[in-house]
Phi, psi and omega in degrees: 000148175231132174257135183237130180229113181274154174204167174106351180291172179164192180257133181217150175282156176304137185092349180277185184228152170217155173234117175271143175237152178222113181261130182251151177209161174112318178217173184297114184299324184293348178286342194252139163280147185236152180210161173243133168240165176220154180219118173270158181301131178079002182241161176284157177292135184231150180293142175244305185198156178214161180214140183289171183302325184272345186089357187282342182231133178232157181224144182221144172286146190303318185293346181248355179301134180082351176245324182252148177226126175259142179210168178215155175235100184291333177292331178259001180052048183220140173243148186235156172226105174275123186239116180245165177049049185294146181239158176305326179290353173278355181296127183180171167271130181256130183244140169265142182213159184220151176211152176309123189272358189295324184241020185287132176228025179091123178217133176268357184265130179297336183286352181276344189257148191258326187236141185226144170278183182273346178096154177224136186275133173241122180237125181245120180268149182271000000 
């Protein structure tokens, strides 16, 4: 089992920045590929970004490329999502998720991931 706890959400004006954190516990963090998804009201949960177990490979949804950066610190068992140039359409609950990283090659489907945090709200005002 892996427990994931997100933090760092909040209210920000358009053009602003936030950094989300996801702290993991329970099993060896470096074994897992990590990802961020988000879900806006009335919409399906969608992929935002992912990172391999080593941090050497990252993946991004097209609308966040160049604005968001995913990173990880395996010594701290934490994954981050730096979000810059935020837009109102980025408003959503952001979820951290994990999957065994040994065979991970990037997946944009929520059904590929095994462990989920409780989510953190990000609200971007116009």
